[in-house]
DRENDO-1510 file (C-alpha; in Angstrom, 1 decimal, always signed):
<recs>
REC; n; res; u; v; w
REC; 1; MET; -65.5; +16.4; +15.2 .
REC; 2; GLU; -67.0; +16.9; +18.6 .
REC; 3; PHE; -70.0; +14.7; +18.0 .
REC; 4; GLU; -67.7; +12.0; +16.5 .
REC; 5; LYS; -65.7; +11.9; +19.7 .
REC; 6; PHE; -68.9; +11.6; +21.8 .
REC; 7; LYS; -70.1; +8.7; +19.5 .
REC; 8; GLU; -66.7; +7.0; +20.0 .
REC; 9; VAL; -67.0; +7.2; +23.8 .
REC; 10; ARG; -70.7; +6.0; +23.7 .
REC; 11; GLU; -69.9; +3.1; +21.4 .
REC; 12; LEU; -67.0; +2.0; +23.6 .
REC; 13; PHE; -69.2; +2.0; +26.7 .
REC; 14; CYS; -72.0; +0.2; +24.9 .
REC; 15; LEU; -69.6; -2.6; +23.8 .
REC; 16; LYS; -67.8; -2.9; +27.1 .
REC; 17; HIS; -70.9; -2.8; +29.4 .
REC; 18; PRO; -74.0; -4.9; +28.5 .
REC; 19; GLU; -76.4; -2.7; +30.5 .
REC; 20; VAL; -75.2; +0.5; +28.8 .
REC; 21; THR; -77.3; +1.7; +25.9 .
REC; 22; GLU; -77.8; +4.7; +23.6 .
REC; 23; GLY; -80.6; +7.1; +24.5 .
REC; 24; LYS; -81.7; +10.7; +24.8 .
REC; 25; MET; -81.5; +13.5; +27.4 .
REC; 26; MET; -83.5; +16.6; +26.7 .
REC; 27; SER; -83.6; +15.5; +23.0 .
REC; 28; SER; -79.8; +15.3; +22.9 .
REC; 29; PRO; -77.9; +12.0; +22.3 .
REC; 30; ALA; -77.0; +10.3; +25.6 .
REC; 31; ILE; -75.5; +7.3; +27.3 .
REC; 32; HIS; -77.8; +5.3; +29.6 .
REC; 33; TYR; -77.2; +2.7; +32.3 .
REC; 34; LYS; -80.4; +0.7; +33.0 .
REC; 35; ASN; -82.4; +3.5; +31.4 .
REC; 36; LYS; -80.8; +6.2; +33.5 .
REC; 37; VAL; -78.7; +8.9; +31.8 .
REC; 38; PHE; -75.1; +9.3; +33.1 .
REC; 39; ALA; -73.6; +11.3; +30.2 .
REC; 40; PHE; -74.8; +13.1; +27.1 .
REC; 41; PHE; -73.8; +15.5; +24.3 .
REC; 42; SER; -75.2; +19.0; +24.7 .
REC; 43; LYS; -76.5; +21.4; +22.1 .
REC; 44; LYS; -73.4; +23.5; +22.8 .
REC; 45; GLU; -71.3; +20.5; +21.6 .
REC; 46; LYS; -69.9; +19.7; +25.0 .
REC; 47; MET; -70.1; +16.4; +26.8 .
REC; 48; VAL; -72.1; +16.5; +30.1 .
REC; 49; PHE; -71.6; +14.0; +32.9 .
REC; 50; LYS; -73.6; +13.2; +36.1 .
REC; 51; LEU; -70.9; +13.3; +38.7 .
REC; 52; GLY; -72.8; +14.2; +41.8 .
REC; 53; LYS; -73.4; +17.4; +43.8 .
REC; 54; GLY; -70.1; +17.3; +45.7 .
REC; 55; TYR; -67.8; +16.8; +42.8 .
REC; 56; PRO; -64.5; +18.6; +43.4 .
REC; 57; LEU; -64.4; +21.2; +40.6 .
REC; 58; LYS; -61.4; +23.0; +42.0 .
REC; 59; GLU; -59.2; +19.8; +42.1 .
REC; 60; GLN; -59.4; +19.2; +38.4 .
REC; 61; ASP; -56.5; +20.1; +36.1 .
REC; 62; PHE; -58.9; +21.1; +33.3 .
REC; 63; GLU; -62.0; +23.3; +33.0 .
REC; 64; LEU; -65.2; +21.6; +34.2 .
REC; 65; SER; -68.4; +23.7; +34.8 .
REC; 66; GLU; -71.9; +23.2; +36.2 .
REC; 67; PHE; -74.3; +22.4; +33.4 .
REC; 68; ASN; -77.0; +25.1; +33.2 .
REC; 69; PRO; -79.2; +24.9; +30.1 .
REC; 70; PHE; -81.8; +27.3; +31.6 .
REC; 71; LYS; -82.0; +31.0; +31.4 .
REC; 72; THR; -83.9; +31.6; +34.6 .
REC; 73; LYS; -83.2; +28.5; +36.7 .
REC; 74; LYS; -80.3; +27.1; +38.7 .
REC; 75; PRO; -77.9; +24.7; +37.1 .
REC; 76; LEU; -78.8; +21.0; +37.1 .
REC; 77; ALA; -77.5; +19.7; +40.4 .
REC; 78; GLY; -74.6; +17.2; +40.0 .
REC; 79; TRP; -74.3; +17.6; +36.2 .
REC; 80; TYR; -71.0; +19.1; +34.8 .
REC; 81; GLU; -70.0; +19.9; +31.2 .
REC; 82; VAL; -66.6; +19.7; +29.5 .
REC; 83; ASP; -65.5; +21.4; +26.3 .
REC; 84; PHE; -64.2; +19.5; +23.4 .
REC; 85; GLU; -60.8; +21.1; +24.1 .
REC; 86; TYR; -60.5; +18.5; +26.9 .
REC; 87; HIS; -62.0; +15.6; +25.0 .
REC; 88; GLU; -59.2; +13.4; +26.2 .
REC; 89; LYS; -60.9; +13.5; +29.6 .
REC; 90; TRP; -64.3; +12.5; +28.3 .
REC; 91; GLU; -63.8; +8.7; +28.6 .
REC; 92; LYS; -62.4; +8.9; +32.2 .
REC; 93; LEU; -65.3; +11.2; +33.3 .
REC; 94; ALA; -67.8; +8.8; +31.7 .
REC; 95; HIS; -66.3; +6.0; +33.7 .
REC; 96; LYS; -66.7; +8.0; +36.9 .
REC; 97; ALA; -70.3; +8.9; +36.0 .
REC; 98; LEU; -71.0; +5.2; +35.2 .
REC; 99; GLU; -69.5; +4.0; +38.5 .
REC; 100; LEU; -71.5; +6.6; +40.4 .
REC; 101; ILE; -74.8; +5.7; +38.8 .
REC; 102; LYS; -74.1; +1.9; +39.4 .
REC; 103; SER; -73.6; +2.6; +43.1 .
REC; 104; ASN; -76.9; +4.4; +43.5 .
</recs>
């Protein structure tokens, strides 16, 4: 169910945006813009978005946490993960991540 929702979001973005493609991030399925990852599906079955270092976590009306796949290192700066519980937010967050990567 979780992966199907990710695939739905990825397919939507690939259809709407010619420069958006399927890809990988740390061997997980991802969404790329000009070969740069802006979102992916983690091994914990959460969707992860590149939203930038200063993203306002406290201002969100749902749970969003820093993505930390490492045991002994800091979280990946600017990357945030969202549980399937909030999958209705995934498409909106993917749009934010895409706009951010386009502006860089």
